[in-house]
C-alpha positions in Angstrom: 54.6 22.6 -18.4 56.3 24.6 -15.6 53.7 27.4 -15.9 50.9 24.9 -15.5 52.4 23.4 -12.4 53.0 26.8 -11.0 49.3 27.8 -11.5 48.2 24.5 -9.9 50.4 25.1 -6.9 49.0 28.6 -6.5 45.5 27.3 -6.6 46.3 24.8 -3.8 47.9 27.5 -1.7 44.9 29.7 -2.2 42.6 26.9 -1.1 44.7 26.3 2.0 44.4 30.0 2.9 40.7 29.8 3.0 38.8 29.3 6.3 38.2 25.5 6.5 34.7 24.4 7.9 33.9 20.8 8.5 30.2 20.0 8.5 29.0 16.6 9.9 25.8 15.6 8.1 24.3 16.4 4.6 20.7 17.4 5.4 19.0 20.7 4.9 20.9 22.5 7.7 24.2 21.1 6.5 23.7 22.1 2.9 22.3 25.6 3.7 25.4 26.2 5.8 27.8 24.8 3.2 26.4 27.1 0.4 26.5 30.2 2.6 30.0 29.4 4.0 31.3 29.2 0.4 29.6 32.4 -0.5 31.4 34.0 2.4 34.8 32.7 1.2 35.3 29.5 3.1 36.0 26.0 1.9 33.8 23.2 3.2 34.2 19.5 3.9 30.9 17.6 4.3 31.1 14.3 6.2 28.4 11.7 5.7 28.2 8.1 6.8 25.0 7.1 5.1 24.8 5.8 1.6 22.6 8.7 0.3 23.0 12.4 1.0 20.2 14.8 1.8 19.2 13.9 5.3 15.7 13.2 6.5 13.4 15.7 4.7 14.0 14.8 1.1 14.7 11.1 1.6 12.4 9.7 4.4 10.5 12.7 5.7 8.8 15.8 4.4 8.9 15.0 0.6 7.7 11.3 0.5 5.2 11.8 3.3 3.5 14.7 1.6 3.3 12.8 -1.6 1.7 9.9 0.2 -0.7 12.2 2.1 -1.7 13.9 -1.1 -2.5 10.6 -2.9 -4.5 9.5 0.1 -6.4 12.8 0.1 -7.3 12.3 -3.6 -8.5 8.7 -2.8 -10.6 10.1 0.1 -12.3 12.7 -2.0 -13.5 10.0 -4.4 -15.3 8.2 -1.6 -16.2 11.1 0.7 -17.2 14.6 -0.3 -20.1 16.9 0.1 -21.3 17.4 -3.5 -24.5 15.7 -4.2 -24.2 15.7 -8.0 -20.9 13.7 -8.1 -21.2 10.0 -7.6 -19.2 8.6 -4.7 -17.0 5.5 -5.3 -14.2 3.6 -3.7 -10.8 4.5 -5.2 -8.8 1.7 -6.7 -5.4 1.8 -5.1 -2.2 0.4 -6.6 0.2 1.1 -3.8 3.3 -0.2 -5.6 2.8 2.3 -8.4 2.2 5.1 -5.9 5.5 4.3 -4.2 7.4 4.1 -7.5 6.1 7.6 -8.5 6.9 8.9 -5.0 10.4 7.6 -4.9 11.1 8.9 -8.5 10.2 12.3 -7.3 12.3 11.9 -4.2 15.3 10.9 -6.3 14.8 13.9 -8.6 14.6 16.4 -5.8 17.6 14.8 -4.0 19.7 15.3 -7.2 18.4 18.8 -7.9 18.8 20.1 -4.3 21.8 18.2 -3.0 23.8 16.0 -5.4 24.0 18.7 -8.2 25.3 21.3 -5.7 28.2 19.0 -4.9 28.8 18.5 -8.6 28.8 22.2 -9.4 30.7 23.6 -6.4 34.4 22.8 -6.2 34.7 24.5 -2.7 32.4 21.9 -1.2 34.1 18.5 -0.8 32.3 15.3 0.4 34.0 12.7 2.6 32.2 9.4 3.2 32.4 8.0 6.7 31.4 8.3 10.3 32.8 11.2 12.2 33.6 11.6 15.9 35.8 13.9 18.1 39.2 12.8 19.2 39.6 16.1 20.9 38.0 19.6 20.6 40.0 20.3 17.4 40.4 16.9 15.8 37.8 14.8 13.9 38.3 11.2 13.2 36.4 9.9 10.1 36.0 6.1 9.9 35.6 5.1 6.3 33.9 2.1 4.9 37.2 0.3 4.1 38.2 0.5 7.8 40.7 3.4 7.3 40.6 6.6 9.3 41.0 10.2 8.3 42.0 12.9 10.8 40.8 16.5 10.1 41.6 19.7 12.0 39.3 22.3 10.5 39.1 25.9 11.7 35.3 25.6 12.5 32.9 22.7 12.8 29.2 22.5 12.3 27.2 19.5 13.7 24.1 18.8 11.6 23.6 15.1 12.2 19.8 15.1 12.4 17.6 12.7 14.4 16.3 9.1 14.2 13.0 7.5 15.3 12.7 7.1 19.0 11.5 3.6 20.1 9.7 3.3 23.4 10.8 0.6 25.9 7.8 -1.7 25.5 8.5 -5.4 26.3 8.8 -7.4 23.2 8.8 -4.5 20.8 12.5 -4.5 19.9 12.2 -8.2 18.9 9.3 -7.6 16.5 9.4 -6.5 12.8 7.7 -3.2 13.5 7.8 -0.2 11.1 9.1 3.2 11.7 8.1 6.0 9.3 11.0 5.1 7.1 9.6 1.6 6.3 6.0 2.8 6.2 6.6 5.3 3.5 8.0 2.8 1.0 5.9 -0.2 1.8 4.4 -1.4 -1.5 1.5 -3.3 0.1 -1.2 -1.8 2.3 -1.7 -3.6 5.6 -5.1 -4.9 6.2 -5.0 -3.7 9.9 -2.3 -1.1 10.9 -1.8 -0.2 14.6 0.0 3.1 15.1 1.7 3.8 18.4 2.0 7.5 18.8 -0.2 10.6 18.4 2.1 13.4 17.4 2.9 14.8 13.9 4.3 11.8 12.1 1.9 9.3 13.7 -1.2 11.2 12.8 -0.2 12.1 9.3 0.7 8.5 8.3 -2.2 7.0 10.2 -4.7 9.1 8.3 -2.9 8.4 5.0 -3.1 4.6 5.5 -6.7 4.9 6.6 -7.7 6.8 3.5 -5.8 4.4 1.2 -7.8 1.5 2.6 -6.2 0.1 5.7 -8.1 -0.5 9.0 -6.3 1.8 11.5 -6.0 1.7 15.3 -4.2 4.6 17.0 -2.7 4.2 20.5 -1.8 7.5 22.2 0.2 7.8 25.3 -1.9 10.8 26.3 -4.0 12.8 23.7 -3.6 13.8 20.1 -1.0 16.5 19.7 -0.7 16.9 23.4 1.5 19.9 23.3 -1.0 21.9 21.4 -4.3 23.6 22.4 -6.5 20.7 23.6 -9.2 21.8 21.2 -7.0 20.8 18.3 -6.5 17.2 19.5 -10.2 16.9 20.3 -11.2 18.1 16.9 -8.8 15.7 15.2 -10.0 12.7 17.2 -13.6 13.5 16.0 -12.4 13.6 12.4 -10.4 10.4 12.6 -13.3 8.5 14.2 -15.7 9.8 11.6 -13.4 8.4 9.0 -13.3 5.0 10.6 -10.2 4.9 12.8 -10.2 3.4 16.3 -8.7 5.9 18.7 -7.4 4.7 22.1 -6.3 7.7 24.2 -4.1 7.3 27.3 -3.3 3.8 26.2 0.0 2.1 25.4 0.5 -1.7 25.0 2.0 -3.5 28.0 3.7 -5.8 25.6 4.2 -6.6 22.0 4.8 -9.9 20.3 4.9 -11.3 16.8 3.9 -14.9 16.0 5.1 -15.0 12.4 1.7 -14.1 11.0 1.1 -10.8 12.8 1.4 -8.7 15.9 -0.3 -9.1 19.3 -0.5 -6.0 21.4 -1.6 -6.6 25.0 -3.0 -3.9 27.2 -5.5 -3.7 30.1 -7.9 -6.6 29.6 -7.6 -6.6 25.8 -5.4 -7.9 23.0 -5.2 -6.4 19.6 -4.1 -8.4 16.6 -2.8 -6.6 13.5 -0.7 -7.5 10.5 1.5 -4.3 10.8 2.7 -2.0 13.5 4.0 1.5 13.0 5.9 3.1 15.9 6.0 6.9 15.6 6.7 8.3 19.1 9.1 11.1 18.3 12.7 11.4 17.2 16.0 11.2 19.1 19.0 13.4 18.1 21.9 11.6 16.3 24.7 12.6 18.7 25.7 9.4 20.6 28.4 8.5 18.0 30.0 11.9 18.0 31.9 11.5 21.3 30.9 15.1 22.2 32.5 14.9 25.6 35.9 14.8 24.0 35.1 18.2 22.5 33.5 19.8 25.5 30.1 20.1 23.8 27.2 20.0 26.2 23.9 18.1 25.5 20.6 17.8 27.2 19.0 14.7 28.7 17.9 13.3 25.4 21.3 13.9 23.7 20.2 17.2 22.0 23.1 19.6 21.6 22.5 22.8 23.5 22.9 25.9 21.4 22.2 29.6 21.7 20.4 31.8 19.2 23.7 32.1 17.2 23.9 28.3 16.9 27.0 28.3 19.2 27.6 25.2 21.3 29.6 25.3 24.6 32.8 25.0 22.5 33.8 28.3 20.9 34.6 27.0 17.4 31.8 24.4 17.2 28.3 25.2 16.1 25.2 23.0 15.6 22.0 23.2 13.6 18.9 21.2 13.0 17.3 18.2 14.6 20.4 17.2 16.6 20.0 20.4 18.7 17.5 21.6 21.2 15.7 23.7 18.6 12.3 22.7 17.2 12.6 19.8 14.7 11.5 21.4 11.5 13.4 21.4 8.2 12.9 25.2 7.7 14.3 25.8 11.2 17.3 23.6 10.3 18.0 25.4 7.1 17.7 28.9 8.7 20.0 27.8 11.5 22.5 26.4 9.0 22.6 29.6 7.1 23.1 31.7 10.2 25.7 29.3 11.6 27.7 29.8 8.4 27.5 33.6 8.7 28.7 33.4 12.3 31.5 30.9 11.6 32.8 33.2 8.9 32.9 36.3 11.1 29.4 37.6 10.9 26.7 38.1 13.5 23.3 36.4 12.8 20.7 35.3 15.3 17.7 33.0 14.7 14.5 34.4 16.1 11.9 31.7 16.7 9.3 33.8 18.4 7.1 33.7 15.3 7.8 30.2 14.1 5.0 28.5 12.2 4.2 24.8 12.7 2.0 22.7 10.5 0.6 19.2 10.8 -0.5 17.8 7.4 -3.5 15.9 8.6 -6.9 16.8 7.1 -8.0 19.2 8.4 -4.5 20.6 8.7 -3.1 22.1 12.0 -1.3 25.4 11.8 0.0 27.2 14.9 2.2 30.2 15.7 3.0 32.1 18.9 1.3 31.4 22.3 -1.7 29.5 23.3 -4.0 31.3 25.8 -2.7 28.9 28.6 1.0 29.6 27.7 0.3 33.4 27.7 -1.2 33.3 31.1 1.6 31.2 32.4 4.0 34.0 31.3 1.9 36.5 33.3 0.3 38.0 30.3 -3.4 39.1 30.6 -4.7 37.3 27.6 -8.0 36.6 26.0 -9.1 34.6 23.0 -11.9 34.1 20.5 -12.6 30.9 18.5 -14.4 31.0 15.1 -16.1 27.7 14.0 -15.5 27.2 10.3 -19.3 27.2 9.7 -18.8 31.0 9.8 -16.3 31.1 7.0 -18.0 31.4 3.6 -15.3 29.4 1.7 -15.7 26.5 4.1 -19.5 26.6 3.5 -18.9 26.7 -0.3 -16.5 23.7 0.0 -19.2 21.8 2.0 -16.4 21.1 4.6 -16.7 22.9 7.9 -14.5 20.7 10.1 -12.3 22.8 12.4 -11.9 26.3 13.8 -9.6 29.3 13.9 -8.5 30.7 17.3 -6.8 34.0 18.0 -5.1 34.9 21.3 -4.5 38.6 22.2 -3.3 40.7 25.0 -6.1 42.4 26.9 -6.1 46.2 26.7 -3.6 46.5 23.9 -5.2 44.0 21.6 -1.7 42.8 20.5 -1.8 39.4 18.7 -0.1 36.8 20.8 -0.8 33.5 19.0 -3.0 31.7 16.5 -4.2 28.1 16.4 -5.9 26.8 13.3 -7.6 23.5 12.5 -8.8 23.8 9.0 -8.4 22.7 5.4 -5.5 24.7 4.1 -4.4 25.4 7.6 -0.7 25.4 6.5 -1.4 28.2 4.1 -3.6 30.2 6.5 -1.0 30.2 9.3 1.7 32.1 7.3 -0.5 35.2 7.2 -0.8 34.9 10.9 3.0 34.6 11.2 3.5 37.9 9.4 0.9 39.6 11.5 2.5 38.3 14.7 6.0 39.2 13.5 4.8 42.8 12.8 3.2 43.0 16.3 -0.2 43.7 14.8 -3.3 44.2 17.0 -6.5 42.3 16.6 -8.2 45.5 15.2 -5.4 46.0 12.6 -5.9 42.4 11.5 -9.7 42.9 11.3 -9.2 46.0 9.2 -7.1 44.3 6.5 -8.5 43.4 3.1 -8.8 39.6 2.6 -9.9 38.1 -0.7 -13.3 36.5 -0.8 -13.8 33.5 -1.0 -10.7 32.2 0.7 -10.0 30.1 3.8 -7.5 32.7 5.1 -10.4 35.2 5.4 -11.2 33.3 8.5 -8.4 35.2 10.3 -10.2 38.5 9.6 -13.6 37.1 10.7 -12.1 35.7 13.9 -10.5 39.1 14.6 -13.8 40.7 14.1 -15.4 38.5 16.7 -13.5 40.4 19.4 -15.9 43.3 18.9 -18.7 42.0 16.7 -21.1 39.1 16.1 -19.9 38.0 12.7 -23.2 36.1 12.1 -24.8 39.5 11.8 -22.5 40.8 9.1 -23.0 40.7 5.3 -20.6 38.9 3.0 -17.1 40.6 2.9 -18.2 43.0 5.7 -15.3 45.3 6.4 
């Protein structure tokens, strides 16, 4: 009995000797950091105020949205494809069954990638509650029963994510609008859906609802994907309109109201009625509740935590990762940042290089980008040139009877060094990773053109586009090297 107690006391003492890291949040960045920190010999306390763990991606973002987008793509293929020997027909949609299947997969992935990690790792402890700073060293955690915990960890990682940003449109706040969270689990398809927004989430969900059978109107503050090369947005507008969407560029409602039956959106000299409204106008970092001023942690105008390439904030012992920071809001960036933050909090030295960061929009055709656009390169004083290859010049696109889109390469004049790639294409998300590797390795256009690419593949378009810098690819035979 005494020996057992002695061993238990030794274990507690060993635990107390370990570096203690508190992580606020339980998303991808938080868990990546927790796993790495434990590997480096620390003990971790995760703090989460929401009912479920896992953050945005697995619960209300990447996973459910891609499942919905895939189901909509299959429905679309049944009614619209280029093969004359296959009879077209309208897909029969049971939205409730689709949502059930979707959420079952969400729950399975949440358990596999988050909950089971807690179950199997005694050095990671979860506290339920909302955390804020009392001072730079002290966290207060308000629990559901009203009690408070005070923690004084050695290091702190902020990984609180972001939430949908809602524009200040008169009447909108008083209406039962959707954000992406509600849209993804809606078991009934709206007859007419209006989408306010024209960035990633807005366009992905707008096209999914359109293909599942809803009438869709998109209202864009400016253009589609306004931060990208203009040709990408222009190409997507054409596709959306071909599929039956109404696109209103440079248009936002002056007011929104709901009469109990539906929404009325007023703008210019027109009013639009719809039975559902989706607001997808970006995301705001979840930092307001943290009381960051008490800790001396600096933020930007939108509340994003300012960090360096080592994920350090303005307070020496406090780090941050993911959508709550001023880094790009992508789950793979959050996870990479969390891992590197953990290395740095445990005495290492790891930086996050985002110079070759891929970005993908899962519309159809997909958007894939990396590096600089031609305009961005010239703004940086780089003497740049570009070539654009229409997909009608890519044999696989011709074989698929789908030539929507293009591939564009940006290079430095003289050296030929690859600077950036913009893709609007089926499988654009797969194509862009090859471009990332080429950019990361500082390849030239000629080196890219000289590579062996399998035939017939969509990624061969990168080689063909590279060849256009010196050749007329229309005059080449198949697989011309």
